[in-house]
N, C-alpha and C positions, 0 to 999 in steps of 0.2 A: 530611473527607475530604481525601485531598491530593492532589496531581497524578501522574498515571499516565506513567511513562517507557515509552516503546517506541520501535520500530523497524521501520523497511520500506523493502523495496527495491524498488527502480524497474528491471524486466527490460523492454527497449527490441528490437525488431524493426521495423528502419526508422523507419517513424514512427509506430509503436502502440507503447504501453506492455500489460504485462499486468496488468490490474486485476480486484481480487473484485467480483462484483455481490452487491450486499444492497439489501433491502426490508424497508419500514418507515418508523417512527418518526426524524425525524433531525432535525440544527437549523434545516434549512432547509423542513422540511415533512413530507410523508409520500409515500413513494413509492419507488423505485429513486436509488439512489446507489451510490459505487464508492471502492474505494481499493487501496493497492497491497500485496501478500503481507504480513505480518512480525505482530508483536505485540510484548507485555507483557516488558521487559527484569526476569529473577527479580534477585533480593538479588545479588550478589558475581559477576554475569555483565557482560561487555562485551556493549556493543550490540552488535557485528560478530558475537559469538558467538552470541548472541540470533537474530541473523537467519539464520543459517545453520540454528537449531535450528528455527526458526517454519518455514520452507521445509519442512525434512526433515518435520517433525509435521503440518502442515497440508496438503501436496500430496505429500510422499514422492520430492520432489527433492533434489537435491546442487546447488548453487550456489556461485560463488566471487564475492567481494566485487571488483569492478572500482575503483570508488573512491568515499569520503566525499562526498557530497554538502553537505548543512549542518544544522541543528538549526530544527525548527520548533517554536513554542510554540503551540498551538491552544488556547484557552479557548471555551467552547462554551455553551449553553442548550439543554436540550429539556424542554420543557416546563417545570417547575418547579425542573429537577435543574440543575446548573451541573458540569461536565466540564473536566478540565485537564490536559490532555498533554501532554508534551515528548517530541517524537519524532527521532530520528536517524535519517535519509535518507540510504539508499546507490543506488548504480546496482550491480545485481549482472549474473553472465550464467548462464545454465543451464550444467550442466559437459557435460551431456547433450546437444549442439548438435541431435539429434533432436527433441529437445522441442520449438524453433520453429516446427515444421514442425504440431504440434497446433491448432486451432482453441481447445478448452476444456480444462479442465484442473477437476475436483473439488478443492474446498477443506474439508477434514473439521477439525470446531475443535470438541472433546468430541463432543458428542451431536448440533452442527447442522451441517449439509451445505449448502453453497451451491457456486459456481462462478465462475472465473477465465477470462477472455476478453482477446483483444486487442481493445483500443481506441485509437481513432486519436486523435492528439495533437489532430488540430484538434476532433474531436468536444468535449473536455475544455475547451479555451481559449475556443472557443467559446459556453460554456456550456449546451452539449445534454445534456452530462453532468454530474452533482453530482460531485465528486470531495472526498475528506476525505483527510486533514485539512486544515483551511482553511490558505490561504498556498500549496500544494502546485499550485492551478492557476496561481497568480500568477509561481511557480518555472518553470512547462511554457512561459510566453509568452517566456523567455529564451531567444534564438537559440541560445546555447552551451550550454544543456543536455542537448539531445539531438542531440549531434556524431556 
Protein backbone atom coordinates (compact mmCIF):
# COMPACT_ATOMS: atom_id res chain seq x y z
CA UNK A 1 0.00 0.00 0.00
CA UNK A 2 1.23 3.48 -0.85
CA UNK A 3 0.27 6.95 0.39
CA UNK A 4 -2.78 8.43 -1.33
CA UNK A 5 -2.47 11.93 -2.80
CA UNK A 6 -5.67 13.92 -2.45
CA UNK A 7 -6.94 17.49 -2.44
CA UNK A 8 -9.61 19.24 -0.36
CA UNK A 9 -11.31 22.61 -0.66
CA UNK A 10 -12.47 24.85 2.17
CA UNK A 11 -15.58 26.80 1.21
CA UNK A 12 -16.01 29.51 3.81
CA UNK A 13 -19.12 31.55 4.63
CA UNK A 14 -18.70 33.99 7.51
CA UNK A 15 -17.47 31.76 10.36
CA UNK A 16 -18.76 28.55 8.76
CA UNK A 17 -17.07 25.90 6.62
CA UNK A 18 -18.84 23.61 4.16
CA UNK A 19 -18.17 20.05 5.34
CA UNK A 20 -19.35 16.65 4.21
CA UNK A 21 -20.98 14.71 7.04
CA UNK A 22 -20.13 11.02 7.13
CA UNK A 23 -21.00 8.25 9.54
CA UNK A 24 -19.10 5.08 10.30
CA UNK A 25 -15.82 3.75 11.63
CA UNK A 26 -12.97 6.25 11.70
CA UNK A 27 -9.61 6.60 13.45
CA UNK A 28 -11.22 8.08 16.59
CA UNK A 29 -14.05 5.58 16.91
CA UNK A 30 -17.47 5.09 15.37
CA UNK A 31 -20.01 7.79 14.59
CA UNK A 32 -20.26 11.05 12.73
CA UNK A 33 -17.23 12.82 11.32
CA UNK A 34 -16.67 15.61 8.83
CA UNK A 35 -14.34 16.50 5.99
CA UNK A 36 -14.10 19.18 3.31
CA UNK A 37 -15.13 18.33 -0.26
CA UNK A 38 -12.42 16.86 -2.48
CA UNK A 39 -10.82 13.59 -3.39
CA UNK A 40 -8.02 11.63 -4.96
CA UNK A 41 -5.60 13.26 -7.37
CA UNK A 42 -5.36 11.13 -10.50
CA UNK A 43 -2.03 10.31 -12.14
CA UNK A 44 -0.94 13.23 -14.33
CA UNK A 45 -3.46 15.62 -12.76
CA UNK A 46 -2.50 18.71 -10.76
CA UNK A 47 -4.07 19.03 -7.31
CA UNK A 48 -5.92 22.24 -8.19
CA UNK A 49 -7.39 20.61 -11.33
CA UNK A 50 -8.43 17.57 -9.28
CA UNK A 51 -10.20 19.80 -6.78
CA UNK A 52 -12.24 21.56 -9.47
CA UNK A 53 -13.14 18.15 -10.95
CA UNK A 54 -14.12 16.69 -7.56
CA UNK A 55 -16.52 19.55 -6.71
CA UNK A 56 -18.12 19.12 -10.13
CA UNK A 57 -18.36 15.32 -9.89
CA UNK A 58 -19.48 15.10 -6.26
CA UNK A 59 -21.75 18.16 -5.98
CA UNK A 60 -22.38 19.32 -9.54
CA UNK A 61 -21.02 22.81 -8.78
CA UNK A 62 -18.20 24.96 -10.09
CA UNK A 63 -15.68 26.51 -7.74
CA UNK A 64 -12.68 28.74 -8.22
CA UNK A 65 -9.45 28.54 -6.29
CA UNK A 66 -8.97 31.49 -3.92
CA UNK A 67 -5.61 30.40 -2.52
CA UNK A 68 -3.44 27.45 -1.69
CA UNK A 69 -3.27 26.95 2.08
CA UNK A 70 -0.93 24.04 2.86
CA UNK A 71 -0.15 20.36 2.56
CA UNK A 72 -1.12 17.98 5.38
CA UNK A 73 0.26 14.50 5.84
CA UNK A 74 -2.25 12.29 7.59
CA UNK A 75 -1.17 8.86 8.86
CA UNK A 76 -3.96 7.05 10.67
CA UNK A 77 -5.18 3.64 11.79
CA UNK A 78 -8.67 2.17 11.55
CA UNK A 79 -8.73 -1.22 13.25
CA UNK A 80 -5.71 -3.08 11.85
CA UNK A 81 -5.43 -0.99 8.68
CA UNK A 82 -2.99 1.90 8.32
CA UNK A 83 -3.91 4.78 6.04
CA UNK A 84 -1.58 7.44 4.72
CA UNK A 85 -2.77 10.53 2.86
CA UNK A 86 -0.86 13.50 1.53
CA UNK A 87 -3.47 16.23 1.17
CA UNK A 88 -3.29 19.57 -0.62
CA UNK A 89 -5.60 22.09 1.07
CA UNK A 90 -7.11 25.05 -0.82
CA UNK A 91 -9.59 27.78 -0.06
CA UNK A 92 -12.25 27.89 -2.78
CA UNK A 93 -15.31 30.00 -3.63
CA UNK A 94 -18.51 29.00 -5.37
CA UNK A 95 -18.74 30.57 -8.83
CA UNK A 96 -22.52 30.77 -8.33
CA UNK A 97 -22.85 33.06 -5.29
CA UNK A 98 -26.46 31.94 -4.70
CA UNK A 99 -25.08 28.58 -3.48
CA UNK A 100 -23.95 30.29 -0.26
CA UNK A 101 -27.65 30.54 0.67
CA UNK A 102 -28.21 26.77 0.52
CA UNK A 103 -28.19 24.96 3.87
CA UNK A 104 -27.41 21.43 2.60
CA UNK A 105 -25.77 19.93 -0.47
CA UNK A 106 -26.04 16.40 -1.84
CA UNK A 107 -22.64 14.75 -2.30
CA UNK A 108 -22.52 11.79 -4.70
CA UNK A 109 -19.44 9.58 -4.83
CA UNK A 110 -20.08 6.57 -7.05
CA UNK A 111 -23.13 4.84 -5.57
CA UNK A 112 -22.69 6.49 -2.15
CA UNK A 113 -24.74 9.59 -1.27
CA UNK A 114 -23.94 11.84 1.68
CA UNK A 115 -24.63 15.47 2.52
CA UNK A 116 -22.55 18.57 3.12
CA UNK A 117 -23.60 21.40 5.39
CA UNK A 118 -22.28 24.57 6.93
CA UNK A 119 -20.49 23.82 10.21
CA UNK A 120 -19.26 26.60 12.47
CA UNK A 121 -15.53 26.91 12.93
CA UNK A 122 -16.15 26.95 16.69
CA UNK A 123 -17.84 23.52 16.63
CA UNK A 124 -14.77 22.10 14.96
CA UNK A 125 -12.00 23.79 16.97
CA UNK A 126 -13.81 23.05 20.25
CA UNK A 127 -13.82 19.35 19.41
CA UNK A 128 -17.63 19.08 19.19
CA UNK A 129 -17.26 17.87 15.60
CA UNK A 130 -14.58 15.40 14.48
CA UNK A 131 -12.78 16.74 11.42
CA UNK A 132 -10.46 14.94 9.03
CA UNK A 133 -7.77 14.94 7.82
CA UNK A 134 -5.81 15.04 11.07
CA UNK A 135 -4.11 18.41 11.42
CA UNK A 136 -6.89 20.41 9.77
CA UNK A 137 -8.49 21.31 13.11
CA UNK A 138 -5.14 22.76 14.28
CA UNK A 139 -4.98 24.82 11.09
CA UNK A 140 -8.46 26.20 11.75
CA UNK A 141 -7.29 27.40 15.15
CA UNK A 142 -4.91 29.83 13.45
CA UNK A 143 -6.53 33.27 13.52
CA UNK A 144 -5.33 34.13 10.01
CA UNK A 145 -6.89 31.10 8.28
CA UNK A 146 -10.49 32.29 8.04
CA UNK A 147 -9.92 35.96 7.28
